[in-house]
PLY file of the C-alpha trace (Angstrom):
ply
format ascii 1.0
element vertex 347
property float x
property float y
property float z
element edge 346
property int vertex1
property int vertex2
end_header
66.67 153.68 139.54
63.26 153.32 137.89
62.15 149.87 136.74
61.26 151.17 133.29
63.81 150.61 130.53
65.25 153.96 129.39
65.29 154.99 125.78
68.73 154.72 124.27
69.13 158.50 124.01
68.45 158.96 127.74
71.08 156.47 128.99
73.19 158.50 131.39
75.02 155.96 133.56
76.28 152.35 133.62
73.28 150.89 135.53
70.94 152.36 132.92
73.14 151.00 130.14
73.12 147.53 131.71
69.34 147.61 132.04
68.90 148.68 128.43
71.27 145.96 127.19
69.37 143.35 129.19
66.11 144.39 127.54
67.75 143.89 124.15
69.08 140.46 125.25
72.63 141.77 125.17
75.31 141.93 127.84
78.41 144.01 128.34
81.69 142.26 129.08
82.02 144.39 132.23
78.99 142.59 133.73
80.34 139.08 133.22
82.04 137.43 136.18
85.22 135.70 135.10
87.50 133.89 137.47
90.92 135.33 136.84
92.52 133.71 139.87
95.91 132.19 138.91
95.95 128.38 138.78
93.99 125.56 137.22
90.22 125.56 136.88
88.52 122.35 137.89
85.61 120.68 136.08
83.02 121.51 138.73
82.35 117.93 139.77
84.07 115.53 142.15
85.59 112.08 141.70
83.13 109.22 141.94
83.24 105.40 141.99
80.52 102.97 140.84
80.66 99.45 142.29
80.30 96.49 139.95
78.06 94.78 142.50
75.41 97.46 141.85
75.85 97.52 138.06
75.79 93.72 137.73
72.57 93.58 139.76
71.06 96.29 137.56
71.96 94.38 134.39
70.65 91.10 135.79
67.30 92.68 136.70
67.12 94.51 133.35
67.65 91.18 131.63
64.75 89.69 133.60
62.30 92.58 133.33
63.09 94.40 130.07
62.27 92.38 126.96
64.25 92.58 123.73
61.59 94.83 122.16
60.68 96.82 125.29
63.68 99.10 124.83
65.81 99.83 121.78
68.89 98.95 123.84
69.05 97.30 127.28
71.60 99.75 128.65
72.25 101.06 132.18
74.16 104.37 132.36
76.81 105.49 134.83
75.21 108.79 135.85
77.38 111.14 137.87
75.33 112.60 140.77
76.61 116.12 140.06
76.06 116.14 136.30
72.62 116.44 134.72
73.29 113.86 132.02
76.38 111.84 131.30
79.23 110.25 133.17
81.16 113.46 132.67
80.76 116.59 130.57
81.89 115.25 127.17
81.36 111.48 127.33
78.74 109.08 128.67
79.39 105.51 129.71
77.03 102.67 130.48
76.83 98.88 130.40
74.70 96.87 128.00
73.46 93.28 128.17
72.31 91.16 125.24
70.80 87.78 126.08
71.30 84.54 124.12
69.57 84.53 120.75
68.89 88.28 120.67
69.68 90.55 117.71
68.80 94.21 118.42
67.97 96.22 115.30
70.59 98.27 113.48
70.86 102.04 113.60
73.39 104.83 113.15
73.94 108.24 114.72
76.22 111.24 114.86
77.69 109.95 118.12
80.92 107.98 118.04
80.80 104.84 120.19
83.09 102.23 121.72
82.43 98.81 123.24
84.74 97.39 125.91
83.76 93.75 126.39
83.27 92.64 129.98
81.78 89.21 129.22
81.94 87.46 125.85
83.33 84.29 124.31
83.58 85.18 120.61
80.12 83.84 119.73
78.60 87.30 120.09
79.56 90.55 118.43
78.76 93.80 116.67
78.26 94.26 112.93
79.53 97.68 111.81
78.97 98.75 108.19
78.73 95.09 107.24
81.86 93.91 109.07
81.53 91.33 111.82
83.47 92.30 114.99
83.36 89.33 117.41
83.38 90.03 121.14
85.66 88.38 123.65
86.33 89.63 127.18
88.83 92.48 127.11
88.27 93.39 123.46
87.68 97.00 122.42
85.42 97.60 119.40
84.87 100.95 117.67
81.68 102.25 116.07
82.71 105.50 114.37
80.16 108.26 113.82
77.49 107.61 111.17
78.28 103.89 110.81
75.47 101.35 110.77
75.70 98.91 113.66
73.76 96.17 115.38
74.59 93.44 117.88
74.03 89.69 118.13
74.48 86.93 120.67
74.81 83.36 119.39
76.19 82.02 122.67
74.38 80.32 125.54
75.11 83.10 128.07
74.46 86.87 128.18
77.12 89.12 126.69
77.96 92.34 128.55
80.02 95.30 127.46
80.68 98.93 128.32
79.07 101.45 125.96
81.11 104.65 125.63
79.63 107.50 123.55
80.35 111.21 123.06
76.64 112.02 123.53
77.15 115.09 125.81
79.44 116.64 123.21
77.02 115.90 120.38
74.16 117.37 122.44
76.18 120.53 122.96
76.85 120.77 119.22
73.20 120.07 118.40
73.96 117.13 116.08
72.88 114.09 118.08
70.61 112.55 115.46
69.75 108.84 115.26
68.52 106.92 112.22
67.03 103.42 112.53
67.76 100.94 109.77
64.78 100.32 107.48
65.92 96.69 107.17
66.06 95.90 110.89
69.43 94.14 110.97
72.19 94.46 108.42
73.78 91.61 106.46
77.39 90.67 107.09
79.25 91.65 103.91
82.84 91.73 105.21
84.75 88.99 106.96
85.99 89.38 110.55
89.38 91.11 110.51
88.92 92.68 107.06
89.73 96.20 108.25
92.71 94.98 110.26
94.06 93.27 107.12
93.67 96.50 105.14
95.32 98.78 107.70
98.19 96.74 109.18
101.92 97.25 108.78
101.66 94.84 105.84
98.64 95.93 103.79
97.25 95.91 100.22
98.49 99.09 98.48
95.41 99.45 96.25
93.10 100.13 99.22
93.15 103.72 100.46
91.39 104.84 103.64
89.90 108.26 104.30
91.92 109.65 107.21
89.01 111.84 108.32
86.77 108.83 109.05
88.25 106.11 111.27
87.27 102.56 110.32
85.36 100.12 112.51
88.02 98.19 114.39
88.46 95.37 116.88
91.40 95.60 119.30
91.70 92.01 120.55
92.65 91.53 124.19
94.95 88.52 123.82
97.81 90.27 121.91
97.39 93.43 124.02
97.78 91.47 127.24
100.83 89.75 125.77
102.35 93.15 124.93
101.71 94.43 128.46
103.35 91.35 129.95
106.34 91.63 127.63
106.92 95.20 128.86
106.46 94.34 132.53
110.18 93.81 133.14
111.18 97.17 131.67
110.97 100.65 133.11
107.40 101.88 132.91
105.55 105.19 133.06
106.12 106.53 136.59
102.54 107.87 136.73
100.60 105.01 135.09
102.69 101.86 135.17
102.80 99.78 131.98
100.51 101.82 129.74
99.38 101.28 126.13
97.35 103.64 123.91
94.68 102.41 121.51
95.49 104.20 118.25
93.54 104.82 115.09
94.90 102.19 112.66
94.90 104.67 109.76
96.31 107.86 111.31
97.88 106.44 114.50
96.11 109.27 116.29
93.46 108.95 119.03
91.14 105.95 119.05
88.28 108.11 117.75
88.32 111.85 116.97
86.56 112.68 120.25
87.69 109.82 122.52
91.10 108.53 123.58
91.55 105.11 125.18
94.34 103.40 127.11
94.89 100.19 129.01
97.46 99.77 131.75
98.95 97.09 133.93
99.87 97.81 137.52
102.42 95.23 138.53
102.48 93.37 141.84
102.13 95.92 144.69
103.04 98.74 142.31
102.28 102.33 143.37
102.56 105.11 140.80
103.62 108.71 141.32
101.01 111.41 141.85
100.18 113.66 138.90
97.39 115.70 137.32
96.32 116.34 133.74
93.93 118.56 131.81
91.78 115.66 130.55
89.05 113.94 132.53
89.46 110.14 132.69
87.13 107.28 133.53
88.70 103.98 134.58
87.15 100.51 134.44
88.85 97.75 136.44
89.13 94.79 134.08
90.79 92.73 136.80
92.59 93.27 140.07
92.28 94.98 143.41
93.72 98.32 144.46
93.03 101.95 145.18
93.34 105.33 143.54
93.88 108.40 145.71
92.23 111.46 144.10
92.79 114.87 145.67
93.53 113.15 148.97
90.45 110.89 148.94
91.02 107.12 148.67
88.83 105.09 146.32
89.29 101.34 146.74
88.43 99.31 143.67
88.13 95.71 142.53
87.28 93.85 139.33
84.35 95.48 137.52
84.35 98.81 139.36
84.36 102.10 137.43
85.57 105.50 138.65
86.05 109.00 137.26
89.09 111.26 137.79
88.14 114.87 136.92
90.60 117.09 135.07
93.44 118.57 137.13
92.71 116.19 140.01
95.91 115.06 141.72
95.89 111.27 141.72
97.94 108.11 141.86
97.21 104.36 141.65
98.18 101.50 143.95
97.91 97.77 143.28
97.05 96.15 146.61
97.58 92.58 145.40
100.46 90.38 144.31
98.67 89.71 141.00
98.76 92.28 138.21
95.83 94.70 137.93
94.49 95.82 134.55
92.70 99.16 134.11
90.95 100.30 130.92
90.55 104.09 130.66
88.72 106.58 128.47
89.61 110.28 128.31
88.72 113.41 126.35
92.36 114.06 125.51
91.47 113.72 121.80
89.47 116.95 122.09
92.32 118.83 123.77
95.33 117.76 121.70
94.40 119.62 118.47
94.37 122.88 120.43
97.57 122.15 122.34
95.59 122.05 125.60
96.52 118.61 126.90
98.96 119.00 129.78
100.39 116.69 132.42
102.03 117.90 135.61
103.71 115.99 138.46
101.96 116.75 141.73
0 1
1 2
2 3
3 4
4 5
5 6
6 7
7 8
8 9
9 10
10 11
11 12
12 13
13 14
14 15
15 16
16 17
17 18
18 19
19 20
20 21
21 22
22 23
23 24
24 25
25 26
26 27
27 28
28 29
29 30
30 31
31 32
32 33
33 34
34 35
35 36
36 37
37 38
38 39
39 40
40 41
41 42
42 43
43 44
44 45
45 46
46 47
47 48
48 49
49 50
50 51
51 52
52 53
53 54
54 55
55 56
56 57
57 58
58 59
59 60
60 61
61 62
62 63
63 64
64 65
65 66
66 67
67 68
68 69
69 70
70 71
71 72
72 73
73 74
74 75
75 76
76 77
77 78
78 79
79 80
80 81
81 82
82 83
83 84
84 85
85 86
86 87
87 88
88 89
89 90
90 91
91 92
92 93
93 94
94 95
95 96
96 97
97 98
98 99
99 100
100 101
101 102
102 103
103 104
104 105
105 106
106 107
107 108
108 109
109 110
110 111
111 112
112 113
113 114
114 115
115 116
116 117
117 118
118 119
119 120
120 121
121 122
122 123
123 124
124 125
125 126
126 127
127 128
128 129
129 130
130 131
131 132
132 133
133 134
134 135
135 136
136 137
137 138
138 139
139 140
140 141
141 142
142 143
143 144
144 145
145 146
146 147
147 148
148 149
149 150
150 151
151 152
152 153
153 154
154 155
155 156
156 157
157 158
158 159
159 160
160 161
161 162
162 163
163 164
164 165
165 166
166 167
167 168
168 169
169 170
170 171
171 172
172 173
173 174
174 175
175 176
176 177
177 178
178 179
179 180
180 181
181 182
182 183
183 184
184 185
185 186
186 187
187 188
188 189
189 190
190 191
191 192
192 193
193 194
194 195
195 196
196 197
197 198
198 199
199 200
200 201
201 202
202 203
203 204
204 205
205 206
206 207
207 208
208 209
209 210
210 211
211 212
212 213
213 214
214 215
215 216
216 217
217 218
218 219
219 220
220 221
221 222
222 223
223 224
224 225
225 226
226 227
227 228
228 229
229 230
230 231
231 232
232 233
233 234
234 235
235 236
236 237
237 238
238 239
239 240
240 241
241 242
242 243
243 244
244 245
245 246
246 247
247 248
248 249
249 250
250 251
251 252
252 253
253 254
254 255
255 256
256 257
257 258
258 259
259 260
260 261
261 262
262 263
263 264
264 265
265 266
266 267
267 268
268 269
269 270
270 271
271 272
272 273
273 274
274 275
275 276
276 277
277 278
278 279
279 280
280 281
281 282
282 283
283 284
284 285
285 286
286 287
287 288
288 289
289 290
290 291
291 292
292 293
293 294
294 295
295 296
296 297
297 298
298 299
299 300
300 301
301 302
302 303
303 304
304 305
305 306
306 307
307 308
308 309
309 310
310 311
311 312
312 313
313 314
314 315
315 316
316 317
317 318
318 319
319 320
320 321
321 322
322 323
323 324
324 325
325 326
326 327
327 328
328 329
329 330
330 331
331 332
332 333
333 334
334 335
335 336
336 337
337 338
338 339
339 340
340 341
341 342
342 343
343 344
344 345
345 346
């Protein structure tokens, strides 16, 4: 066939039609290659584990070498080796360190964000839309999309937390915009716990919340751990042990519209059943020692480690110690549920 593009009236066969369509930046469905093989499609990347020994060293060196004003945030990302940007295709995770006396400037963005506190004693925190959310180890703090937020550290030691953002999703949608605060840091205009007081099971009836915009919220670790321990003597989830979901306090739906979070306790020497699900999950080991077997490959973990389980990967967890292990997890189930696409299957 000639290399020249035929005129539309002279198209006489399928190759000529394909060539003409290509020149018009069009494509026929018959040229696309779709995998119609029965079964589940995987995400195109493999499981991966990041050791806390490497991340803690990175944060320590960043604290030494990167000044408060050298970078807008002193954050180190978990970058999957098979993904261009992000920890997985919809969500990015990293760890951030703020040294004593620092107060990074406020900003807001289209991304939704979460903070899981690795190290904190309540003298540091995040201010979100004027509400002070103190940070203690094990707390989960939300920064919903388009909310002003900045951080502070009034303690004598660095505070460290996981940053979880839906940046890859926002990049795909073309709406990842960031706006710095013209005032630098924002004043605290609401007392700690104000949102919790307005959204609890006993709440002021004159305050109404917009269900489309989740509020900033602090899920404190102490009562969550107590709940996990109180359930430890009962039958638990056969696939995940004693598992709790972090729910939106207004709608009781997912933690944020694009991100679902859970925390689980694996009891002494507990091994869960193998299963697979349509959501990708990233686990952070808050405390404990064990292993997770993913598609036949064993990943041994200890306190501080982080690992990703891609969608439809067959996996189970094992606690290798006599002490309970606690795993915090983040998934993109929130994106699948509205379309009825979240599925779980025993394996």
